[in-house]
C-alpha positions, 0 to 999 in steps of 0.5 A: 512337866518334869521337876528334875533340875537340869544341868544349867540349873545346877551350874547356876546354883553352884558356888566354888570353894574359892569364893568362900572366905575360910578357904582363901582368907589370909590366916595371920596378921600383916606382920606374919606375912611380912616375916614370911615374905622377907625370907624370899623363895629359898625353897624354890632356889634350893629345888632348882639348884638340886635339879641342876646338880642332878642334871650335871651329875648325870651328864658327867656320868655319861661323859665319863662312862659312855663317851670317854671309853669309846674313844675319838670318833673318826 
């Protein structure tokens, strides 16, 4: 008989890092969390706004430099 561990033995012994408190524990107090949450998702709104602005700038660039110089179709 072989004494080497099999895949199922290794999987049974594996502990994910997500189960360790030092990896998922909240660092700080409830007041610190409330202070962060009260600001809202300003960063996400800024990134979304920037993406929309870039999209519109590209669209206007195509309109001004590609569509208008070609003239009317037909």
